[in-house]
FILUM-820715 format. One line per field, with one value per atom (N, C-alpha, C, O): residue number from 0; atom name; x, y, z. Coordinates in steps of 0.02 Angstrom, whole numbers. Example, Ala and Ser with C-alpha at 12.3 -4.5 7.8 and 13.67 -1.06 7.14 Angstrom:
# residues 2
num c(0/0/0/0/1/1/1/1)
atomo c(N/CA/C/O/N/CA/C/O)
X c(660/615/660/712/642/684/645/670)
Y c(-284/-225/-165/-166/-112/-53/2/57)
Z c(390/390/390/423/354/357/394/402)
***
This chain:
# residues 144
num c(0/0/0/0/1/1/1/1/2/2/2/2/3/3/3/3/4/4/4/4/5/5/5/5/6/6/6/6/7/7/7/7/8/8/8/8/9/9/9/9/10/10/10/10/11/11/11/11/12/12/12/12/13/13/13/13/14/14/14/14/15/15/15/15/16/16/16/16/17/17/17/17/18/18/18/18/19/19/19/19/20/20/20/20/21/21/21/21/22/22/22/22/23/23/23/23/24/24/24/24/25/25/25/25/26/26/26/26/27/27/27/27/28/28/28/28/29/29/29/29/30/30/30/30/31/31/31/31/32/32/32/32/33/33/33/33/34/34/34/34/35/35/35/35/36/36/36/36/37/37/37/37/38/38/38/38/39/39/39/39/40/40/40/40/41/41/41/41/42/42/42/42/43/43/43/43/44/44/44/44/45/45/45/45/46/46/46/46/47/47/47/47/48/48/48/48/49/49/49/49/50/50/50/50/51/51/51/51/52/52/52/52/53/53/53/53/54/54/54/54/55/55/55/55/56/56/56/56/57/57/57/57/58/58/58/58/59/59/59/59/60/60/60/60/61/61/61/61/62/62/62/62/63/63/63/63/64/64/64/64/65/65/65/65/66/66/66/66/67/67/67/67/68/68/68/68/69/69/69/69/70/70/70/70/71/71/71/71/72/72/72/72/73/73/73/73/74/74/74/74/75/75/75/75/76/76/76/76/77/77/77/77/78/78/78/78/79/79/79/79/80/80/80/80/81/81/81/81/82/82/82/82/83/83/83/83/84/84/84/84/85/85/85/85/86/86/86/86/87/87/87/87/88/88/88/88/89/89/89/89/90/90/90/90/91/91/91/91/92/92/92/92/93/93/93/93/94/94/94/94/95/95/95/95/96/96/96/96/97/97/97/97/98/98/98/98/99/99/99/99/100/100/100/100/101/101/101/101/102/102/102/102/103/103/103/103/104/104/104/104/105/105/105/105/106/106/106/106/107/107/107/107/108/108/108/108/109/109/109/109/110/110/110/110/111/111/111/111/112/112/112/112/113/113/113/113/114/114/114/114/115/115/115/115/116/116/116/116/117/117/117/117/118/118/118/118/119/119/119/119/120/120/120/120/121/121/121/121/122/122/122/122/123/123/123/123/124/124/124/124/125/125/125/125/126/126/126/126/127/127/127/127/128/128/128/128/129/129/129/129/130/130/130/130/131/131/131/131/132/132/132/132/133/133/133/133/134/134/134/134/135/135/135/135/136/136/136/136/137/137/137/137/138/138/138/138/139/139/139/139/140/140/140/140/141/141/141/141/142/142/142/142/143/143/143/143)
atomo c(N/CA/C/O/N/CA/C/O/N/CA/C/O/N/CA/C/O/N/CA/C/O/N/CA/C/O/N/CA/C/O/N/CA/C/O/N/CA/C/O/N/CA/C/O/N/CA/C/O/N/CA/C/O/N/CA/C/O/N/CA/C/O/N/CA/C/O/N/CA/C/O/N/CA/C/O/N/CA/C/O/N/CA/C/O/N/CA/C/O/N/CA/C/O/N/CA/C/O/N/CA/C/O/N/CA/C/O/N/CA/C/O/N/CA/C/O/N/CA/C/O/N/CA/C/O/N/CA/C/O/N/CA/C/O/N/CA/C/O/N/CA/C/O/N/CA/C/O/N/CA/C/O/N/CA/C/O/N/CA/C/O/N/CA/C/O/N/CA/C/O/N/CA/C/O/N/CA/C/O/N/CA/C/O/N/CA/C/O/N/CA/C/O/N/CA/C/O/N/CA/C/O/N/CA/C/O/N/CA/C/O/N/CA/C/O/N/CA/C/O/N/CA/C/O/N/CA/C/O/N/CA/C/O/N/CA/C/O/N/CA/C/O/N/CA/C/O/N/CA/C/O/N/CA/C/O/N/CA/C/O/N/CA/C/O/N/CA/C/O/N/CA/C/O/N/CA/C/O/N/CA/C/O/N/CA/C/O/N/CA/C/O/N/CA/C/O/N/CA/C/O/N/CA/C/O/N/CA/C/O/N/CA/C/O/N/CA/C/O/N/CA/C/O/N/CA/C/O/N/CA/C/O/N/CA/C/O/N/CA/C/O/N/CA/C/O/N/CA/C/O/N/CA/C/O/N/CA/C/O/N/CA/C/O/N/CA/C/O/N/CA/C/O/N/CA/C/O/N/CA/C/O/N/CA/C/O/N/CA/C/O/N/CA/C/O/N/CA/C/O/N/CA/C/O/N/CA/C/O/N/CA/C/O/N/CA/C/O/N/CA/C/O/N/CA/C/O/N/CA/C/O/N/CA/C/O/N/CA/C/O/N/CA/C/O/N/CA/C/O/N/CA/C/O/N/CA/C/O/N/CA/C/O/N/CA/C/O/N/CA/C/O/N/CA/C/O/N/CA/C/O/N/CA/C/O/N/CA/C/O/N/CA/C/O/N/CA/C/O/N/CA/C/O/N/CA/C/O/N/CA/C/O/N/CA/C/O/N/CA/C/O/N/CA/C/O/N/CA/C/O/N/CA/C/O/N/CA/C/O/N/CA/C/O/N/CA/C/O/N/CA/C/O/N/CA/C/O/N/CA/C/O/N/CA/C/O/N/CA/C/O/N/CA/C/O/N/CA/C/O/N/CA/C/O/N/CA/C/O/N/CA/C/O/N/CA/C/O/N/CA/C/O/N/CA/C/O/N/CA/C/O/N/CA/C/O/N/CA/C/O/N/CA/C/O/N/CA/C/O/N/CA/C/O/N/CA/C/O/N/CA/C/O/N/CA/C/O)
X c(3299/3353/3361/3418/3312/3313/3359/3391/3358/3393/3462/3502/3485/3548/3597/3657/3565/3604/3634/3691/3615/3650/3709/3761/3703/3754/3805/3864/3797/3842/3899/3957/3879/3931/3981/4040/3964/4015/4055/4112/4018/4055/4106/4161/4093/4142/4203/4261/4185/4237/4292/4352/4259/4304/4342/4402/4312/4344/4401/4456/4384/4432/4498/4554/4486/4535/4579/4640/4544/4577/4622/4677/4597/4635/4696/4750/4684/4736/4795/4854/4771/4821/4857/4916/4827/4859/4905/4956/4883/4930/4988/5042/4985/5031/5080/5141/5049/5084/5120/5162/5103/5136/5189/5220/5207/5252/5322/5334/5364/5429/5478/5474/5529/5583/5618/5623/5639/5677/5739/5769/5763/5822/5881/5877/5934/5997/6016/6023/6023/6046/6122/6164/6129/6194/6256/6308/6249/6300/6310/6349/6266/6273/6325/6327/6367/6423/6394/6340/6427/6414/6400/6444/6342/6330/6294/6288/6276/6251/6187/6148/6182/6123/6054/6036/6020/5954/5953/5905/5995/5997/6005/5967/6054/6058/5999/5980/5974/5917/5847/5806/5845/5798/5802/5753/5861/5879/5875/5843/5901/5912/5848/5847/5800/5752/5687/5664/5664/5611/5546/5496/5549/5493/5485/5436/5537/5535/5576/5614/5564/5586/5562/5504/5604/5584/5611/5601/5646/5679/5633/5656/5575/5529/5515/5512/5507/5501/5568/5571/5616/5687/5703/5728/5692/5706/5665/5695/5604/5560/5595/5603/5617/5642/5713/5730/5751/5814/5800/5838/5743/5724/5710/5734/5665/5652/5716/5725/5751/5823/5852/5871/5862/5898/5872/5912/5795/5761/5775/5784/5779/5787/5859/5867/5910/5979/5981/6023/5939/5938/5901/5898/5869/5820/5758/5721/5741/5670/5624/5612/5598/5559/5490/5460/5461/5402/5389/5339/5449/5440/5449/5417/5496/5506/5446/5431/5408/5337/5292/5261/5290/5251/5274/5233/5333/5357/5347/5331/5356/5350/5276/5265/5229/5153/5154/5113/5196/5205/5221/5190/5275/5298/5248/5242/5211/5160/5104/5086/5077/5022/5045/5008/5107/5131/5145/5124/5177/5183/5121/5111/5080/5004/4968/4941/4972/4934/4966/4934/5033/5071/5070/5092/5037/5047/5018/5053/4962/4928/4977/4976/5021/5057/5131/5166/5149/5223/5216/5254/5171/5173/5167/5200/5131/5120/5199/5215/5239/5297/5344/5381/5346/5383/5361/5392/5303/5273/5316/5310/5367/5412/5462/5483/5482/5523/5484/5511/5413/5372/5365/5368/5356/5340/5405/5396/5464/5532/5532/5548/5511/5509/5452/5460/5388/5337/5337/5311/5369/5379/5437/5434/5487/5534/5497/5504/5458/5412/5376/5378/5341/5294/5338/5310/5399/5442/5462/5463/5480/5489/5433/5441/5377/5319/5308/5301/5308/5300/5346/5327/5408/5457/5445/5453/5426/5416/5339/5323/5302/5227/5230/5178/5280/5284/5254/5258/5223/5203/5261/5252/5320/5375/5432/5471/5430/5485/5551/5564/5598/5669/5712/5713/5752/5798/5834/5831/5862/5902/5861/5878/5799/5756/5737/5739/5719/5692/5760/5753/5811/5877/5892/5917/5875/5887/5825/5835/5775/5724/5727/5708/5750/5760/5823/5823/5875/5934/5918/5948/5868/5844/5810/5826/5764/5726/5771/5759/5813/5859/5909/5934/5918/5954/5911/5935/5841/5796/5782/5771/5783/5778/5854/5853/5906/5963/5969/5989/5950/5941/5901/5915/5849/5799/5839/5824/5882/5929/5991/6027/5997/6055/6117/6173/6103/6159/6157/6145/6167/6159/6209/6209)
Y c(9298/9300/9228/9209/9185/9111/9072/9022/9098/9065/9085/9048/9147/9171/9136/9125/9123/9095/9027/9019/8985/8916/8934/8902/8989/9006/9045/9035/9085/9133/9096/9117/9044/9011/8979/8993/8941/8911/8964/8953/9024/9074/9104/9115/9117/9148/9100/9119/9041/8993/8990/8986/8993/8997/9058/9057/9111/9177/9182/9207/9156/9150/9111/9134/9054/9010/9052/9057/9080/9113/9170/9181/9208/9263/9238/9268/9179/9155/9128/9135/9097/9082/9132/9123/9188/9240/9276/9305/9274/9308/9271/9301/9198/9157/9152/9150/9152/9146/9218/9219/9267/9329/9350/9401/9308/9322/9311/9258/9365/9372/9375/9418/9334/9334/9408/9437/9432/9496/9488/9435/9541/9549/9547/9577/9517/9514/9589/9627/9607/9670/9682/9638/9747/9763/9745/9723/9752/9751/9678/9667/9633/9560/9525/9528/9490/9452/9392/9369/9367/9316/9255/9238/9216/9163/9172/9127/9242/9252/9208/9189/9193/9148/9177/9235/9133/9156/9184/9171/9214/9247/9191/9190/9145/9098/9052/9032/9037/8996/9024/8993/9092/9128/9132/9126/9143/9159/9098/9097/9037/8974/8928/8880/8946/8896/8917/8974/8879/8890/8894/8924/8866/8872/8927/8932/8976/9039/9022/8973/9068/9065/9013/9017/8958/8909/8905/8856/8959/8969/8960/8937/8976/8965/8888/8865/8851/8781/8745/8698/8767/8734/8755/8710/8816/8831/8781/8753/8768/8726/8655/8622/8630/8561/8563/8514/8620/8620/8614/8580/8648/8635/8566/8539/8535/8468/8419/8372/8431/8389/8399/8347/8454/8470/8432/8406/8426/8388/8317/8282/8290/8224/8202/8147/8246/8237/8232/8194/8267/8262/8204/8190/8164/8107/8131/8091/8198/8219/8210/8255/8150/8131/8159/8180/8159/8183/8261/8285/8292/8362/8374/8415/8334/8337/8328/8359/8272/8255/8312/8332/8341/8406/8457/8484/8473/8531/8516/8562/8453/8437/8447/8447/8455/8462/8540/8557/8586/8650/8651/8683/8610/8607/8586/8612/8529/8502/8550/8557/8581/8632/8694/8718/8718/8782/8755/8787/8702/8675/8664/8690/8635/8614/8686/8696/8730/8791/8834/8880/8823/8862/8830/8857/8767/8725/8768/8773/8798/8833/8881/8888/8912/8961/8939/8974/8892/8857/8804/8808/8760/8699/8721/8689/8769/8792/8817/8817/8836/8870/8815/8831/8755/8702/8633/8609/8605/8544/8491/8457/8480/8417/8427/8381/8496/8510/8514/8502/8533/8529/8460/8446/8416/8345/8313/8271/8332/8306/8326/8286/8392/8410/8378/8356/8378/8357/8281/8259/8244/8171/8160/8113/8210/8207/8222/8187/8273/8290/8233/8218/8198/8144/8087/8047/8073/8020/8037/7995/8108/8124/8125/8115/8137/8140/8062/8047/8017/7943/7913/7869/7940/7916/7934/7893/7996/8037/8009/8014/7985/7967/7886/7856/7857/7781/7765/7807/7705/7687/7686/7706/7665/7666/7699/7667/7765/7808/7785/7776/7775/7757/7807/7827/7831/7890/7887/7933/7835/7822/7845/7890/7808/7818/7892/7919/7922/7989/8031/8074/8019/8062/8054/8101/7987/7979/8022/8055/8015/8055/8132/8171/8147/8221/8256/8312/8207/8217/8223/8262/8179/8174/8242/8281/8255/8315/8381/8426/8384/8442/8441/8493/8380/8382/8402/8430/8383/8401/8480/8511/8511/8587/8607/8651/8586/8611/8610/8660/8546/8538/8590/8610/8608/8658/8728/8773/8735/8797/8796/8845/8742/8727/8719/8736/8692/8663/8594/8577/8552/8474/8451/8392)
Z c(7805/7847/7866/7880/7869/7890/7833/7847/7772/7724/7721/7692/7750/7743/7794/7783/7848/7908/7885/7907/7854/7838/7790/7795/7741/7692/7734/7716/7783/7816/7854/7855/7883/7924/7874/7882/7828/7783/7740/7719/7728/7699/7739/7714/7802/7852/7855/7847/7866/7872/7813/7823/7750/7691/7689/7674/7703/7709/7763/7752/7820/7874/7852/7861/7826/7801/7749/7755/7699/7652/7676/7649/7728/7756/7798/7797/7837/7876/7826/7839/7769/7707/7682/7670/7672/7639/7688/7670/7752/7809/7817/7821/7822/7828/7762/7767/7708/7644/7623/7578/7653/7639/7674/7658/7729/7770/7724/7694/7723/7695/7739/7783/7737/7782/7773/7719/7829/7833/7794/7796/7756/7727/7771/7825/7756/7798/7809/7762/7872/7888/7855/7849/7836/7801/7852/7828/7913/7953/7990/8036/7959/7995/7961/7900/7995/7970/7932/7950/7879/7835/7874/7914/7870/7895/7980/8022/7986/8049/8064/8020/8128/8149/8128/8139/8097/8073/8001/7965/7984/7909/7856/7808/7864/7818/7809/7754/7862/7854/7822/7788/7842/7809/7725/7689/7705/7637/7608/7556/7630/7602/7593/7555/7626/7632/7575/7580/7530/7486/7535/7516/7589/7637/7679/7716/7677/7716/7777/7780/7827/7892/7936/7957/7953/7985/8058/8094/8077/8138/8197/8249/8192/8250/8267/8323/8203/8219/8232/8271/8203/8219/8295/8331/8323/8389/8434/8480/8424/8471/8462/8513/8403/8394/8439/8471/8438/8469/8542/8577/8571/8641/8660/8710/8611/8626/8622/8662/8580/8576/8639/8667/8670/8726/8784/8824/8791/8841/8829/8879/8769/8756/8780/8806/8770/8786/8861/8886/8900/8974/8997/9057/8945/8967/8995/9024/8988/9012/8955/8915/8952/8896/8901/8851/8968/8972/8951/8925/8971/8951/8875/8842/8854/8780/8738/8688/8771/8735/8733/8684/8802/8802/8755/8717/8754/8710/8639/8601/8616/8543/8512/8451/8559/8547/8524/8481/8549/8522/8451/8408/8441/8372/8318/8263/8345/8304/8285/8227/8334/8329/8287/8245/8301/8264/8187/8138/8182/8103/8077/8022/8101/8070/8052/7998/8098/8084/8037/8012/8021/7976/7899/7848/7905/7839/7781/7730/7783/7725/7685/7623/7730/7706/7690/7653/7711/7705/7643/7594/7648/7600/7523/7482/7504/7434/7412/7353/7459/7433/7404/7358/7425/7407/7443/7490/7415/7447/7460/7510/7410/7427/7485/7520/7491/7552/7618/7672/7611/7667/7693/7753/7644/7655/7695/7740/7680/7710/7783/7827/7795/7863/7904/7961/7867/7906/7926/7977/7882/7897/7958/7997/7960/8015/8076/8126/8076/8133/8159/8218/8111/8134/8153/8192/8136/8164/8236/8281/8244/8313/8364/8424/8333/8377/8397/8457/8348/8357/8411/8450/8409/8455/8525/8571/8534/8599/8621/8680/8583/8602/8610/8623/8605/8609/8681/8726/8690/8754/8800/8858/8783/8824/8781/8746/8787/8741/8766/8825/8710/8722/8701/8642/8750/8740/8667/8626/8658/8594/8537/8499/8532/8479/8469/8414/8523/8529/8501/8457/8523/8508/8436/8405/8400/8336/8293/8242/8318/8276/8284/8241/8338/8349/8306/8281/8306/8262/8187/8150/8165/8095/8087/8043/8130/8116/8119/8079/8158/8154/8091/8068/8066/8002/7940/7891/7947/7893/7894/7841/7956/7954/7926/7884/7941/7919/7844/7813/7811/7743/7700/7644/7738/7701/7705/7666/7745/7756/7708/7699/7682/7633/7676/7657/7738/7783/7798/7856/7753/7769/7819/7837)
***
């Protein structure tokens, strides 16, 4: 029993990571409903992105951008942390689908994080970073 314990923990970690990767990687965007109009919100981004459904991340980014527009930079800084953690936790399931596309969005998120976490954040810089992030999401959906 004493020799199994050192092996059990790493094995459980590997199995857990594998299961999380499978669960995240198996998420398939829902098909477009038959009665949905062409270009309905959410359906185009799901169908057009190699990365899958990015709407959860895009919605957070939209909320952050709205806070930046109101010059509520502390609130935007707090909310973008949610984007960072959800994006990072979904990496194993998203990145393998299209690594180069994932890197485009990841770098845009990093730039937005840097702008909002600056020692003296500047609204113009934060707005530019958020605009670029939203453009990155749009380009993944085929809507540059």
